[in-house]
C-alpha positions, 0 to 999 in steps of 0.5 A, spaced: 154 931 984 162 931 982 165 934 976 169 929 972 175 931 968 180 928 964 176 921 962 181 918 958 183 911 956 191 910 956 193 907 949 196 900 949 199 901 943 207 903 943 207 905 936 202 907 931 199 903 926 202 907 920 209 906 924 208 898 924 206 898 917 212 902 914 217 897 918 214 891 915 214 894 908 221 896 909 223 889 912 220 886 906 223 891 901 230 889 903 228 882 903 226 882 896 231 887 893 237 882 896 233 877 892 232 881 886 239 884 885 243 878 883 239 877 877 244 879 872 241 876 865 233 876 866 229 872 861 227 877 855 220 874 855 219 878 862 220 885 859 225 890 861 221 893 867 220 886 870 223 888 877 217 893 878 212 888 880 215 884 885 218 891 888 211 894 889 207 888 891 212 885 896 212 891 900 205 892 901 205 885 904 210 887 908 206 893 910 200 888 911 204 884 916 206 890 920 199 891 921 198 884 924 203 885 928 200 892 931 193 888 931 196 883 936 199 888 941 193 887 946 195 880 947 202 882 948 200 887 954 196 882 957 202 879 960 203 871 961 202 866 956 198 871 952 204 875 951 208 868 950 203 866 944 203 874 941 210 874 939 210 867 935 203 869 932 206 875 930 212 872 927 208 867 923 203 871 920 208 876 918 212 870 914 205 867 911 203 874 908 210 876 906 211 869 903 204 870 899 206 877 897 213 874 894 209 868 890 205 874 887 210 879 886 214 873 882 209 870 879 211 869 871 218 871 872 223 868 877 217 864 880 215 859 875 
């Protein structure tokens, strides 16, 4: 009987899920901030702190989009047509989640 040592499986992820979620949230935060900052005279019915809702919800949606990118890593490392399919799926998933987060965040203010 032989003794086995170092039985580890190599990881396929180049970065952790937390790192991908932070990257997705940062991109979303920058995009929503660029969208909100030009508003100089908001509607008084929105309240004084109307920007807080979109500045919280949209980055959370971006973090979910980053998690989608992370979950599709296994396709990217298989190569071939799967790798070609994984990048557009990741991008489409991120855009859809970001769009839904933007609509939810701006609901009742800039999104009527």
